[in-house]
N, C-alpha and C positions, 0 to 999 in steps of 0.2 A: 645678132641678138641685142634685146633691149632689156637693160633687168633693171628690178625698182627689189633694193634695198628695203627695208621696211626694222627700224628700231623698236621690241620689246619691251626691251631691259636690257643692262649693260652688259647681260649675258647672250640674251636671244634672241637673232634677226629671226623672217619671214622673207624669205626671199621668190621672189617674183616674177615669171617671164614665157615667151614664147614659141613655141616648135610652131616653122611654117609648116602647112602642112604641104608644100613639095618637100621639103626638102626631108619629109615623114615619108613620106611617097621611094621617094632617092634608094631611099634604106633600104624600103621593104621590096622593091624591084631584088638587090643585091642580093636579096636574102633569097631571093626567092631561086636566082643566078643561083648561086654559092649549093641553097638542096638541093637542084635540076640534079646537080654532079651529084652529091652523095648515096638520091636513092637510086632504089632498085624502081619503077614500075615495067611490069612483063605489055611487050608491045616494043618497050622505047630505047631504045643508047643512050646511056650514061650520058646528059646535059639536053639530053633531049626532047626531056621531058616537058610540055604543054604549061606555062602559067597557070592556066583557067586551070588545069587540071589540078595543079598543085596549091591553086586557093582552094580547089572545093577541099582536096581531100586533109588542108592541113589552116587551113584560111587563121581560124577563132589563135591558134596555139601560136601560129610564124606572127602574126600582126601582134598579142602582148609580150611578146620575149622581141620582137623591133621595138616599141614604142617602153619595153622599160629598158634596155639597153639607151635611146637614145635618150631618156629621160633625167639618166643618171649620168649619164658622158655632157649633157648640158650644165648641168647641176653639178658638176666637180667642175665646168667650164667658167661657170658661174664661183662659185667659190675661188678659187684660183684668181681670174680677171678683177674681184672687187676685196681682194688682200682680205679674203676672211679666215680667223687664224679660227678654224674646224674645231669644235674637237666632240669627235667620235660622226658619226651618219647622220645625212639630213632626215626628217621624220615627211610626207608626204602630205601633204594635207587636201589638194586637188589638182583630180587629174581631166577637163574640158575636151576631150577628145571628139569629136561629129566627125562625120563623114564627110569629109569634101570641106575643110575648114581647118585654119591654123590648131594650134592643141597650146589650151593655158594653161600653164602651170604652176604651182605656189607647195614649198616648204618651209618648213623651220630647221633653225639650225642653231644648236649649243656653240657661246664662240668664248675665245679666251678675251674680257677686256679689257681696252684701252687705258693700258698704266703712261699717265702724268706725270714723272718722278716731284715733289716737295723741295725746294731749296731744304740742304740737308748739314749746309755749308753753316748753320751754328751749334750743329751738336758738338757735344764735349763728353771729352772719355780720359778718363783712366787707364792706362800701362801700367797695370802691379806687378815690380822683378823682387822674388822673391832673392833677399840678402845670398851668397854664396861664405856662408862656417865655414874653417877651419874644417869639422865635425866633417863637412859634409866630402870637401878633397880625401882627408883619411878615411873612410867612406871607397873611393874610387881609389885612391892608391892600393889601401886595404883587398884588391880584386883583384886588384893587374896584379900581387902579391899570390893570391891565391889560386891565378891562371899558374903564377911558376913556379905554382909545391911540388917539392916530391916529397912520398913515401918512403919510408921509412918500417924495415920491420924491429918488433920490438918481443924478445925470447927470456926477458930477466924478471919479468911480472903478471900479473896478471890481466883483465879488459877492466880498463876507465873511462867518462864519458869521451863524446870524440875519437879513439876512438874510432877506426875500419879495422871491423874485424872479418877473416871470412869463412862463412860458416857451411855447413849440409844441417840440412831440418830437412825435419814428416812435422804433420801430422789432424788431427783425428777428432770426428766429434763424434763422444761417445767411445764407440769403439773402433768406426766405418770413418776411413781417410775421404776427402775428397781433390776433387781436379783443380790443379794450382799449385795444393797445400804441401808437395814436396821440393825443393829443390836442389842440387850441390854446386860448392865454388860460388857463393853470395859471399856477396863485400857487401858492405853496411855501417851508418856511422853513425857507433851509438850514443843516443840522445841527438841523434837528428833529424827525429822525425819522421824519415819513414817508416815507420815501422803500428803497425796496431799498439798504440798505450798501453803501458805494460811489458811487451817484451825484450823491445831494447835495452832498457833499466832489468830486467833481471837475465841479460846476459852479464854487466858489469860483474867483476869479481873472480868471471870462469877463467882457469890456466888452459893452455893452449895443448887441444888432446882433449878434455871436460867436455862431459856429456849433462847434459842439463836436461833436463822434466820443467816445464813452465807452464802456463794455465790462465789463456787470460779471456777478459768476456769481450765481444767481439762489440764494439756501438755497433746502433738498430740504422744507423748512414750510414756505416759502411757500405764504397761501393758496388766488392762480391753480395751478391745479394743470401746465396749458396751459406752462406757462415754471420750474416748479418743476424746481431743480435740472441749469438751462441758463444757458450762455451765450447774453448776449444784448447780442447793438451795440443802443443808443441813437445818437439822432445829437435834439443840443437849438440848437437859439436862443433868444438868451439877449432880451428884450423890452423887459425893468421890471425895475429895480433902486427899493424899496423899504424904508425902516424907520420902525420903532415908535418912535416918541415917546410916553411915558407922560408925566401930568401932574405935576407939579412940589408937593411930599406937603408942602401948607400948611393956613393954614382955611379960603378959598375952597376947596378940593376935597374937604373933610373937607364942608364947607356944602354943601357939592352933589347928596350923596351922594344918587338917590332913594328913600322910605319910611327914613334908616334918624334922621330928627331931629340932625346931629350937631350941634353951636356951632362945635365950637376938633376942632386937634388930637388939642389931650390930650385935650379930650370925646370922640372916635371912639378912642380907646388905652385909657382910663375900661373907653369900652362896651362893644368889644368884646369884652377882659377881662373884661367877665360875661356873655357873651352865649356864648363860649368855656367858662367855670364850668358855664352854668350846661347849654348841651349834655354836661358832660363825667356832672358831677353826672344826668343821668339817666339817658345811656350805662352809669354805676357801679350804679342805679338798675334796670337793667333787664337786668345779669351778676347783681344778688343773686334778683334778678325767679327768675331758673333755677334758680340754688345751692339756693333756698328747696323750690324745686320737684321737686329735685330729693333733698334730703332728708329734705322728707314720705315720697314716695313710695320710700327709705331704709325707712321707720320704718309703711310699711303695702304689706309681700309681699303678693301674689296669687296664688291661680289666674286663670292664663282660657279662656275657651269656644276649643278647636280653631279651631272653627271661625272665629269670628272672630279670632287669629291668623292662619287660614290666603289671608279677609279682607286685611288688612292688610297681612300676605308680599306679594300679588298687587295692593296697592295702590300699595306699593313697588317690585314688580320693570317696572312701567307704568311709574313715575316717572323714574324710571332709565333705562329705552330711551325716552323722549319726549328727556332731555336727552343721550342719546348721541344721538339723529338732528336733534336742534338745531343739534347744534356740530357734525356729521356733514353740514351744511345739508341734513337730507333732510324733505321735507314728509309730515307724517301727521297728517293735519286726520278725528275722527272724525263734527265735525260739534256737540256739545257738550265740556261741561266734562266732567272726570274729580270722580269723590265717591267714600267709601269705599264706596256701597250699588249702584253699577256692578255691574255680573254677565256682561261681554263677554272678547269673544279666549281662545287659550286656561292649563287651572287649569295652578297652576306647578308647578314640577317637582319630587319631592323634592332633589337640589340647591341650588336657586333657593330652598325652603321652608328650609332649614337653615346657608344664606345670609346668610336674610335677618331668625331668627326670633329673633337675641338686639337690637336693632336695634325690629320690631316691639312687642313683651311691652313695650318694656320703652314705647315712644310710647303703644305703650295704656292701660296701668298708669300716666305720665304724668296721659291725657286724661283715665279715669274718677278716679283722686285728684284731677283739679282741678274735674270734675264734680260732685262730693261736697264737696265749699270747698265749692262757691260753694251748694249748697244749705246747707251748715251757715250759710255767713255770710251766706244768704238774699242774696247779690249777684243783684239789681236793671237790667240797663240800659234808660232811658226812651224813648222814646218824641222824646224837649226831643234826648237825647245825642244818640242812631245821628243824627236830620238833622243834630245843627251837624258828628257830625261828616263826613256826606257832602257839606257844605256846602262843609268844610277840604279835604276829599280833591280836591270837585273843581274845588274854588280852583283846587288845582298844576297839575293834568290843563287848564288854563286853562277853566274857569267851561263854564257854561251854565245851560240853564232842571236845577233843582236835582229838581223832582217828575218829569221825564224822566227823570234819569240816577239816580233809583232806580226809579222801577219795571224799570228795564232790568239796572239789577243785582238785583234782585230774581231777574229771572229769569233769570238765568243763573247763581244761588247768589253772588255779589260779597255782595249786602247782608249774607246767611246766616254767612256768615266775618264782613265785616266787622261780625258782629253776636255770634258768638261770640268774635274778638280782645276786644276792649273787655270780656266780661264777662272774659276770663279775666284782663284785665290791672285792673277792674275789686275780680275777687275774691283778686290775690297785691297789689291799695294792700295789701286791708286785714287779709291776713293777716298780709306784713311788720309793721301797730301791734302782733300780738303777740309776736314776738321780738328779741331784745338783737342789737341793730343796732348793731356800732360803727367807725365811717367816719377814713380813713385817707386822705391827699393823699398820692401813690407820684409819686413822675419816671415816666414814657412809657416809659425804656426796659426798669428796673423790670417798668413791670404787662406789655412784651413778653416777656419773662426765664423769669414767673413760666406764663403763657399755652404 
């Protein structure tokens, strides 16, 4: 089949081809043969109905369906043969199909633009890594001490700030109790910020066994809308007081940290510093990858198919709506994962298209640039790499049968997204080798100010 491709612009092509009449005629006869086996005509056995009778009864509809199927099939073949990176379905412009002659077809189609990346080796990047301070190390060690903390009962004094208090409570708005307004053996930390402001402070000074009435005004933005903005009367019974006891900061404590293999307190300080520095370097490298993506995208601005932009805007609108519903506590379950290629729900409005066009185009341009960059650098993610990453992630999630997890992730799209992320990281790692990088150790406050 002879195919002609005409460039309308960088994102639109015109496809022209001819379908030989003989091919159409063959498809028509095959359809009638199939139809003859399926329809029931009085006086004829299945498969023995004359084609002339089928033509008389079904002719216009059959010709229309055969022609439509043949055009669709040949259009798809043309797209594959000419390696067109199509966006959406072709749009028929003209079909010339006179009896007994070849059928001429022309159609338009949106395509992804061809990307030829400019030389990016002259790009210079600064990797700003926060300086690890003694305070950073002390905070990490304090978190480890908190994990090893034990609780001790206190019986010889009233409740103080930071104590763990065991309480029963009931509450009312006026004279009416409300759902969730009572509990027994509740453990709260005085001054820990767990309760409505004023409630835990009102417990300070209570003796074990004491009952105290405390009135608080609930903030307007409180998550329980039934009591938000109202005065609530609480009756508190203090049943017990405990204090948290932290382990001594010595060599024995350091050696007792599971999975860390610290040999002493000094060794713990050195290794924690090294771990924090390594973490910050990785985070700084992530930020540098983002910078590199933005700089290469700026170098290679391109036109984008309008249909693709609209689909990306639609995706972003739906994601924003899901986030709003989640924040508002509403349930919104379609029974499947969202992805770029789905097509449900209302079309985007002109206002939404205008609001999201710029970020949608930025996201699409970066995606196309990274795709071409991965092609240029021949970035590949091996099955072994993917398997190892699945194993690492499954361990973080609590473990399980790796192959079963992999099958589930493949089914719901998680595996494809994981593969895409790994390929993106591998591509940018390779691209970073081709640019100039200057590393700076900076104070964290300066890094925050820059951002």
